[in-house]
SELUMSE-587093 format. One line per 2 residues: number of its first residue (from 0); their letters; for each residue z, y, x of C-alpha. Coordinates in pm, 1 decimal. Layout:
SELUMSE-587093
NUM) a) Z/Y/X; ... $
//
This chain:
SELUMSE-587093
0) xx) -1240.5/-184.5/3485.3; -1608.3/-109.2/3535.8 $
2) xx) -1808.1/-429.4/3521.5; -1986.4/-366.8/3848.8 $
4) xx) -1712.2/-340.0/4117.3; -1810.7/-149.1/4474.3 $
6) xx) -1659.0/-362.6/4758.7; -1404.3/-114.0/4833.6 $
8) xx) -1281.6/62.8/4525.7; -1315.0/459.5/4517.9 $
10) xx) -1083.0/722.5/4456.6; -793.9/570.9/4654.9 $
12) xx) -566.4/816.1/4812.4; -534.2/739.6/5172.6 $
14) xx) -222.9/547.1/5257.1; -55.9/834.3/5527.4 $
16) xx) -133.0/1118.4/5290.0; 102.7/1035.3/5032.6 $
18) xx) 387.2/1008.8/5270.3; 418.5/946.8/5664.1 $
20) xx) 496.7/586.8/5756.5; 851.2/472.3/5843.5 $
22) xx) 950.8/443.5/6221.7; 844.5/155.4/6400.6 $
24) xx) 1157.3/-129.7/6351.3; 1107.7/-317.1/6664.6 $
26) xx) 876.1/-594.2/6492.0; 696.2/-777.3/6759.7 $
28) xx) 317.3/-860.5/6716.8; 406.1/-1199.3/6853.9 $
30) xx) 595.3/-1300.6/6554.0; 284.3/-1273.4/6315.1 $
32) xx) 78.6/-1541.1/6239.1; -248.2/-1495.4/6456.7 $
34) xx) -471.7/-1642.7/6182.1; -316.3/-1363.8/5903.8 $
36) xx) -401.7/-1066.1/6206.4; -757.8/-1216.6/6195.6 $
38) xx) -767.0/-1151.2/5864.7; -654.3/-780.3/5901.5 $
40) xx) -850.4/-699.5/6177.8; -1184.8/-824.3/6034.7 $
42) xx) -1099.2/-640.6/5708.1; -1030.2/-359.0/5917.1 $
44) xx) -1368.7/-381.9/6111.1; -1561.9/-411.1/5803.1 $
46) xx) -1428.1/-60.6/5699.6; -1201.5/-208.4/5483.7 $
48) xx) -796.4/-67.4/5460.2; -569.9/-370.6/5495.5 $
50) xx) -186.0/-450.4/5559.4; 58.6/-738.5/5577.3 $
52) xx) 259.4/-670.1/5272.1; 585.7/-794.2/5096.9 $
54) xx) 797.2/-1087.4/5189.3; 671.7/-1129.0/5527.7 $
56) xx) 729.1/-761.4/5626.6; 1090.6/-782.4/5456.6 $
58) xx) 1137.6/-1101.7/5656.0; 1036.6/-958.1/5989.7 $
60) xx) 1234.4/-620.9/5928.7; 1533.3/-873.4/5875.2 $
62) xx) 1463.4/-1081.6/6177.5; 1405.8/-1422.1/5935.7 $
64) xx) 1117.4/-1626.4/5995.0; 824.9/-1532.0/5722.7 $
66) xx) 759.7/-1846.5/5514.1; 399.7/-1687.3/5480.6 $
68) xx) 182.3/-1420.7/5548.3; 12.4/-1214.1/5271.9 $
70) xx) -219.7/-910.5/5281.2; -346.2/-645.0/5057.8 $
72) xx) -614.5/-440.0/5114.2; -911.5/-182.8/4971.2 $
74) xx) -1186.9/-466.3/4974.3; -1228.2/-629.6/4633.1 $
76) xx) -1183.3/-1050.8/4581.9; -1603.7/-1065.2/4627.4 $
78) xx) -1612.7/-838.5/4954.3; -1321.6/-1043.1/5041.2 $
80) xx) -1488.6/-1372.7/4994.3; -1853.0/-1246.7/5167.7 $
82) xx) -1658.2/-1187.2/5512.9; -1464.0/-1510.8/5462.2 $
84) xx) -1671.2/-1824.0/5413.4; -1339.4/-2002.6/5477.4 $
86) xx) -1208.9/-1889.4/5146.4; -1202.5/-1871.6/4766.7 $
88) xx) -1116.3/-1650.9/4476.0; -872.4/-1754.2/4224.4 $
90) xx) -678.8/-1686.6/3898.3; -743.9/-1505.2/3600.2 $
92) xx) -456.4/-1298.5/3532.2; -429.7/-1204.2/3893.6 $
94) xx) -723.6/-1253.0/4059.0; -700.5/-1278.6/4435.1 $
96) xx) -866.6/-1450.1/4771.5; -711.9/-1722.9/4938.3 $
98) xx) -826.1/-1771.3/5305.9; -821.0/-2099.1/5450.7 $
100) xx) -715.1/-2209.3/5839.3; -675.1/-2572.2/5809.0 $
102) xx) -407.2/-2637.5/5551.7; -244.3/-2305.7/5599.0 $
104) xx) -322.9/-2050.3/5327.7; -351.8/-1647.2/5359.3 $
106) xx) -330.8/-1488.8/5038.6; -546.2/-1172.6/5027.1 $
108) xx) -512.4/-935.0/4739.2; -685.7/-620.3/4631.0 $
110) xx) -502.5/-279.3/4596.2; -420.7/-263.5/4234.7 $
112) xx) -273.0/21.3/3982.1; -23.6/-46.1/3725.8 $
114) xx) -215.1/-174.0/3403.5; -251.7/89.6/3113.3 $
116) xx) 73.3/63.8/2895.8; -66.0/-118.3/2564.6 $
118) xx) -77.6/53.0/2208.7; 160.0/-307.1/2117.8 $
120) xx) 557.3/-293.3/2125.1; 538.9/-564.2/2347.7 $
122) xx) 520.0/-437.5/2718.4; 445.7/-799.9/2867.2 $
124) xx) 182.6/-764.1/3098.7; -120.0/-1048.1/3016.7 $
126) xx) -374.2/-890.8/3264.9; -335.8/-726.4/3615.5 $
128) xx) -703.1/-630.9/3776.5; -737.8/-277.4/3774.6 $
130) xx) -746.7/-181.0/4144.8; -592.1/114.5/4303.9 $
132) xx) -461.4/303.0/4617.5; -211.3/127.2/4868.8 $
134) xx) 72.4/349.3/4727.2; -48.3/246.6/4381.0 $
136) xx) -17.0/-120.5/4523.6; 342.9/-53.0/4622.0 $
138) xx) 463.1/99.3/4299.8; 349.6/-154.7/4096.8 $
140) xx) 553.4/-438.4/4293.0; 854.9/-620.2/4168.7 $
142) xx) 1163.8/-491.8/4380.5; 1138.9/-193.4/4652.2 $
144) xx) 1209.4/-477.4/4966.8; 913.9/-609.7/4850.5 $
146) xx) 701.8/-277.6/4844.3; 676.6/-292.2/5262.0 $
148) xx) 349.8/-247.4/5391.5; 248.7/-313.3/5765.3 $
150) xx) 54.6/-151.9/5980.1; -107.0/-387.1/6250.8 $
152) xx) -324.2/-84.2/6407.0; 1.8/149.0/6439.9 $
154) xx) 250.4/-129.9/6410.8; 471.9/65.3/6167.0 $
156) xx) 636.9/16.8/5828.2; 449.2/199.3/5580.6 $
158) xx) 721.1/257.4/5300.0; 663.7/454.3/4986.0 $
160) xx) 927.1/314.5/4780.0; 1264.0/344.8/4988.0 $
162) xx) 1238.7/-20.4/5054.6; 1378.7/-4.7/5414.0 $
164) xx) 1693.4/160.3/5282.7; 1776.5/-106.7/5035.5 $
166) xx) 1752.6/-370.9/5284.5; 1935.6/-196.8/5522.3 $
168) xx) 2218.8/-167.5/5205.2; 2161.5/-550.1/5128.6 $
170) xx) 2041.6/-415.0/4754.8; 1835.0/-577.0/4539.6 $
172) xx) 1644.7/-271.9/4318.1; 1345.4/-268.0/4092.9 $
174) xx) 1080.9/-35.8/4164.2; 1069.6/218.2/3843.8 $
176) xx) 1258.7/129.5/3514.8; 1444.6/-206.6/3548.2 $
178) xx) 1454.3/-259.5/3223.6; 1049.0/-226.0/3187.6 $
180) xx) 980.7/-419.0/3489.3; 1143.2/-740.9/3350.3 $
182) xx) 999.2/-659.8/3012.7; 639.3/-655.9/3160.9 $
184) xx) 722.5/-975.4/3373.2; 1020.5/-1177.2/3265.5 $
186) xx) 960.9/-1377.0/3532.5; 1078.2/-1082.7/3753.0 $
188) xx) 1441.9/-1197.9/3658.3; 1443.4/-1523.0/3839.1 $
190) xx) 1253.1/-1384.7/4140.4; 1553.1/-1113.8/4157.3 $
192) xx) 1821.9/-1376.7/4165.2; 1624.4/-1569.3/4402.2 $
194) xx) 1595.5/-1330.8/4670.5; 1974.5/-1194.9/4601.5 $
196) xx) 2091.6/-1538.7/4695.2; 1854.3/-1600.4/4979.4 $
198) xx) 1932.1/-1272.7/5156.0; 2306.8/-1255.3/5034.5 $
200) xx) 2216.6/-943.9/4834.3; 2367.6/-749.9/4553.2 $
202) xx) 2219.4/-599.4/4246.4; 2181.0/-215.8/4199.0 $
204) xx) 2400.7/-127.0/3895.6; 2083.7/-57.6/3680.4 $
206) xx) 1880.9/-361.4/3794.5; 2223.1/-573.5/3679.7 $
208) xx) 2251.5/-401.1/3343.4; 1862.8/-457.6/3317.3 $
210) xx) 1892.7/-829.2/3383.0; 2169.7/-931.3/3163.0 $
212) xx) 2030.2/-705.2/2852.2; 1629.7/-854.7/2918.7 $
214) xx) 1750.8/-1228.6/3013.2; 1642.4/-1358.7/2642.0 $
216) xx) 1284.4/-1261.3/2728.6; 1259.4/-1488.9/2964.6 $
218) xx) 1099.1/-1734.8/2700.7; 794.5/-1525.0/2648.6 $
220) xx) 680.9/-1686.7/2980.6; 487.9/-1973.8/3007.9 $
222) xx) 680.3/-2266.8/3095.7; 486.8/-2388.8/3363.1 $
224) xx) 535.5/-2041.5/3565.4; 895.1/-2051.3/3455.0 $
226) xx) 949.3/-2446.8/3568.3; 785.1/-2330.5/3883.1 $
228) xx) 1031.8/-2070.6/3977.6; 1319.2/-2317.4/3949.8 $
230) xx) 1145.9/-2551.8/4188.6; 1137.9/-2256.2/4394.8 $
232) xx) 1497.2/-2176.5/4363.0; 1580.0/-2521.4/4433.7 $
234) xx) 1388.9/-2568.1/4742.2; 1489.9/-2186.5/4853.6 $
236) xx) 1802.0/-2324.8/5056.2; 2008.6/-2068.1/4816.0 $
238) xx) 1981.8/-2335.4/4528.4; 2357.0/-2323.5/4445.3 $
240) xx) 2409.1/-1952.0/4485.2; 2077.6/-1928.2/4233.0 $
242) xx) 2246.5/-2131.7/3985.7; 2571.6/-1919.4/3974.8 $
244) xx) 2375.2/-1608.6/3958.5; 2128.9/-1735.6/3659.8 $
246) xx) 2462.6/-1850.2/3463.1; 2608.8/-1521.5/3554.7 $
248) xx) 2319.6/-1253.0/3420.9; 2250.2/-1490.5/3132.2 $
250) xx) 1923.6/-1657.5/3230.2; 2053.1/-2013.2/3256.4 $
252) xx) 2084.0/-2070.9/2881.8; 1785.5/-1949.8/2824.9 $
254) xx) 1538.6/-2123.2/3112.5; 1736.6/-2469.2/3111.8 $
256) xx) 1899.1/-2423.5/2746.9; 1844.1/-2836.0/2691.6 $
258) xx) 2011.8/-2904.1/3050.4; 2283.9/-2672.3/2966.9 $
260) xx) 2364.8/-2868.7/2649.4; 2376.5/-3210.6/2854.3 $
262) xx) 2741.6/-3067.5/2979.8; 2843.3/-3003.4/2650.1 $
264) xx) 2888.4/-2720.5/2435.3; 2670.0/-2404.1/2587.1 $
266) xx) 2962.7/-2153.7/2575.1; 3210.6/-2439.9/2739.2 $
268) xx) 2964.7/-2594.7/2950.8; 2838.2/-2222.4/3089.2 $
270) xx) 3252.8/-2194.0/3145.6; 3270.8/-2459.9/3330.2 $
272) xx) 2985.8/-2420.2/3563.8; 3069.9/-2133.4/3652.8 $
274) xx) 3404.7/-2221.7/3714.0; 3274.1/-2530.6/3933.5 $
276) xx) 3060.9/-2277.8/4136.4; 3335.8/-2066.1/4210.0 $
278) xx) 3477.2/-2397.4/4408.4; 3705.3/-2572.6/4144.1 $
280) xx) 3915.0/-2838.7/4266.1; 4034.1/-3000.3/3961.9 $
282) xx) 3943.9/-3350.0/3902.4; 3822.9/-3635.6/4181.8 $
284) xx) 3471.1/-3459.1/4253.6; 3253.2/-3636.1/4010.6 $
286) xx) 3306.0/-3428.4/3739.6; 2945.3/-3333.3/3603.9 $
288) xx) 2944.2/-2959.7/3653.2; 3118.6/-2977.0/4002.8 $
290) xx) 2911.9/-3282.0/4154.3; 2605.5/-3068.3/4056.1 $
292) xx) 2733.0/-2780.8/4261.2; 2834.0/-3008.0/4524.5 $
294) xx) 2450.1/-3157.1/4553.3; 2308.2/-2828.2/4531.3 $
296) xx) 2513.5/-2704.3/4833.3; 2399.2/-3041.9/5014.0 $
298) xx) 2048.0/-2958.2/4898.6; 2077.0/-2608.5/5079.5 $
300) xx) 2179.7/-2746.3/5404.4; 1902.1/-3017.5/5414.8 $
302) xx) 1690.3/-2746.5/5382.5; 1818.5/-2520.4/5613.4 $
304) xx) 1819.7/-2804.9/5866.4; 1474.9/-2991.6/5781.6 $
306) xx) 1257.5/-2663.3/5660.3; 1103.8/-2978.9/5426.2 $
308) xx) 911.5/-2917.1/5066.6; 1150.8/-3153.1/4900.7 $
310) xx) 935.0/-3313.2/4647.5; 1009.3/-3255.4/4274.6 $
312) xx) 1154.9/-3624.7/4210.4; 1428.8/-3562.0/4465.4 $
314) xx) 1526.3/-3221.4/4261.3; 1523.0/-3428.6/3925.1 $
316) xx) 1729.1/-3700.8/4082.4; 1971.1/-3382.2/4215.0 $
318) xx) 1960.3/-3260.0/3852.0; 2042.4/-3555.5/3709.2 $
320) xx) 2302.5/-3752.3/3923.2; 2571.7/-3544.6/3780.3 $
322) xx) 2587.4/-3719.1/3465.5; 2582.6/-4055.8/3632.7 $
324) xx) 2816.6/-3973.4/3928.9; 3039.0/-4248.3/3829.4 $
326) xx) 2814.6/-4480.8/3747.7; 2645.7/-4437.3/4128.5 $
328) xx) 2951.5/-4393.3/4311.1; 3095.5/-4744.6/4166.8 $
330) xx) 2808.3/-4939.4/4164.2; 2805.5/-5014.6/3820.4 $
332) xx) 2491.8/-5058.9/3669.6; 2513.0/-5139.3/3258.4 $
334) xx) 2270.4/-4937.9/3081.9; 2215.4/-4686.7/3397.1 $
336) xx) 1848.0/-4698.9/3297.5; 1882.0/-4586.5/2955.7 $
338) xx) 2158.2/-4333.0/3013.3; 1929.1/-4176.9/3291.6 $
340) xx) 1622.7/-4216.3/3038.5; 1838.3/-4036.9/2765.9 $
342) xx) 1973.4/-3749.3/2968.0; 1576.1/-3703.5/3137.4 $
344) xx) 1399.7/-3724.3/2792.6; 1643.1/-3468.7/2582.5 $
346) xx) 1562.7/-3183.3/2844.3; 1191.6/-3270.2/3000.3 $
348) xx) 1016.1/-3212.3/2691.4; 1177.4/-2849.9/2576.3 $
350) xx) 1144.5/-2774.4/2950.6; 819.4/-2889.7/3008.7 $
352) xx) 926.7/-3157.1/3328.6; 617.5/-3328.0/3415.3 $
354) xx) 646.6/-3728.3/3345.7; 536.1/-3837.8/3661.1 $
356) xx) 787.0/-3620.6/3846.1; 1077.9/-3754.4/3571.9 $
358) xx) 962.3/-4078.8/3652.3; 981.2/-4050.0/4080.4 $
360) xx) 1365.5/-3888.2/3992.8; 1459.1/-4205.9/3749.4 $
362) xx) 1332.7/-4470.0/4017.0; 1512.1/-4252.3/4293.1 $
364) xx) 1836.9/-4267.3/4126.8; 1773.3/-4657.4/4005.2 $
366) xx) 1718.1/-4713.3/4381.1; 2064.0/-4554.2/4507.3 $
368) xx) 2272.7/-4855.3/4444.4; 2035.2/-5107.5/4593.1 $
370) xx) 2019.5/-4902.0/4882.4; 2382.7/-4926.2/4961.6 $
372) xx) 2452.0/-5287.8/4884.5; 2675.3/-5437.0/5159.4 $
374) xx) 2457.5/-5751.9/5189.4; 2101.0/-5620.6/5129.2 $
376) xx) 1843.3/-5672.5/5408.0; 1708.7/-5347.3/5577.9 $
378) xx) 1319.5/-5357.6/5608.8; 1154.8/-5163.6/5874.3 $
380) xx) 874.3/-5192.3/5649.8; 1016.9/-5113.5/5295.6 $
382) xx) 1185.7/-4786.4/5506.8; 835.7/-4650.1/5670.2 $
384) xx) 720.2/-4582.2/5276.2; 733.7/-4257.2/5121.5 $
386) xx) 891.6/-4328.6/4845.5; 1158.8/-4478.0/5016.6 $
388) xx) 1192.7/-4168.0/5212.8; 1262.3/-3996.5/4916.9 $
390) xx) 1538.1/-4245.1/4790.5; 1703.4/-4169.9/5124.6 $
392) xx) 1670.4/-3789.7/5153.9; 1861.2/-3822.1/4804.6 $
394) xx) 2093.0/-4059.6/4947.7; 2187.4/-3822.4/5234.7 $
396) xx) 2253.8/-3548.8/5004.0; 2479.8/-3775.5/4805.7 $
398) xx) 2683.5/-3874.9/5116.1; 2697.3/-3521.5/5187.6 $
400) xx) 2856.6/-3386.6/4877.1; 3047.3/-3705.2/4748.0 $
402) xx) 3128.7/-3890.2/5057.1; 3072.9/-4214.2/4999.1 $
404) xx) 2794.0/-4419.8/5119.1; 2821.8/-4311.9/5464.4 $
406) xx) 2755.6/-4674.2/5646.6; 2428.1/-4772.7/5423.5 $
408) xx) 2294.5/-4421.5/5499.3; 2414.6/-4459.7/5903.4 $
410) xx) 2231.1/-4837.8/5890.4; 1905.3/-4725.0/5729.4 $
412) xx) 1863.5/-4422.0/5950.5; 1912.2/-4644.3/6234.6 $
414) xx) 1624.5/-4870.9/6111.8; 1375.5/-4633.6/6069.9 $
416) xx) 1509.7/-4375.4/6394.8; 1528.3/-4129.2/6160.1 $
418) xx) 1392.1/-4005.1/5827.4; 1049.7/-4149.4/5753.7 $
420) xx) 792.4/-3914.8/5672.3; 468.0/-4092.9/5585.3 $
422) xx) 294.7/-4415.5/5436.8; 235.3/-4715.7/5713.7 $
424) xx) -82.6/-4773.6/5833.3; -237.2/-5028.8/5600.5 $
426) xx) -279.8/-5400.6/5771.0; -582.6/-5467.5/5935.7 $
428) xx) -764.1/-5737.4/5710.7; -1041.0/-5942.4/5801.2 $
430) xx) -1394.5/-5808.3/5611.4; -1531.9/-6071.9/5355.5 $
432) xx) -1896.2/-6107.1/5394.0; -2080.4/-5959.7/5112.1 $
434) xx) -2329.1/-6128.0/4922.6; -2689.8/-5990.2/4980.9 $
436) xx) -2739.4/-5868.2/4594.5; -2400.4/-5713.4/4598.8 $
438) xx) -2333.4/-5353.7/4504.2; -2226.6/-5099.8/4805.0 $
440) xx) -2014.1/-4787.4/4695.8; -2147.4/-4456.9/4843.8 $
442) xx) -1870.3/-4269.9/5044.9; -1654.0/-4004.9/4914.5 $
444) xx) -1785.1/-3628.7/4948.7; -1480.8/-3433.4/5154.3 $
446) xx) -1289.4/-3222.4/4949.4; -1274.4/-2856.7/4932.9 $
448) xx) -989.9/-2616.8/5059.0; -701.2/-2674.8/4794.6 $
450) xx) -762.7/-2417.9/4504.3; -480.3/-2288.2/4266.1 $
452) xx) -469.9/-2440.0/3900.2; -239.3/-2171.0/3796.1 $
454) xx) -221.3/-1799.5/3791.5; -162.4/-1624.2/4118.1 $
456) xx) 143.6/-1356.8/4145.2; 148.4/-1054.8/4421.6 $
458) xx) 475.1/-1115.1/4626.5; 555.9/-1466.1/4607.4 $
460) x) 736.3/-1466.0/4931.9 $
//
């Protein structure tokens, strides 16, 4: 890529020269975020190509509410930055712009072409900043269902990769050779599982075979990227099915190997978890494998009902509660803290769980029994704190999954008139008089729009 890049890269084939856009699909313009439309239209007015792209187009076609709206354009990140003062350029491996509207982010990326193959044997992509045409951009994306563009002027979908065909057939298919696409970026395998689980799609045969073959390559990715995808799975509303699919295709033991070993010898543990995922009814429901999938199912229902961004601490409580299920159910406290610490320590360092999140999960689990004590005084002040909210979320998941604790949950919820969501306002205190020689602190400068400390990737929806 040349060091001096024009605002709009040259050599791009016009979108409709390669193929005619698909017929209109009934997407209502009213369903599109107005701020995303503003970004697209300003780019078009400035002479650039610009489309809605990826997950938002897929979800609009399926009559689902998009989680966010992404844009692809011929404008370079620097040109986007000049057009939008409320924007920031982020990323190194994948450079793009975030356009901010309050707390909302409209992710805006430049059309890219597939990186030139390396002379090395390893096809893993380490940089992805070569500009291309809209068709190039479609063909370098991960899955056909994410390779769709929406033209806001014609109100039609532009489809270079037969994504609409696969949406209609409910199929997950990579764009290009699935084995190579997964080797280029193994995190795509976790994303394949997430989309298949969330949308209820099946894997196309070659894509499924490649998943089975390339699954061990996931260890080549950074722990941070893999963990981020696991958190997305857990928050997706389809965590139970996602974990089942990860077990089925062989990703689980490579992504969460230390966690799998907490259930026993890996092969036996995997078989036991798959049996639990299939709905085994043996035992009392507090066996670790069955309890895990019961809690994941409860988490899915909670996310589906509330659309809440569940914090990592609650997710950790869900993952580690199965190992102390009987203690939580019986109220036993002897060595509970030590047992939680041992499990979290064995998993956390290897998988990369942040110490702060582990501690939050530990506190949620330790507070669980205190919330259920029959004689415990219910305090509205305590119930208004965020950490209490997180503990109450987990209590609700537990009651949904296991059944016991309903009275305690109802009592706390009646006290708080619904689940609290924020810290209470601080009490007004009488201000002390300062001594005349005392130092006065300056006010903090307001923070700018939030940045992204990690890498950014296309089509994360």
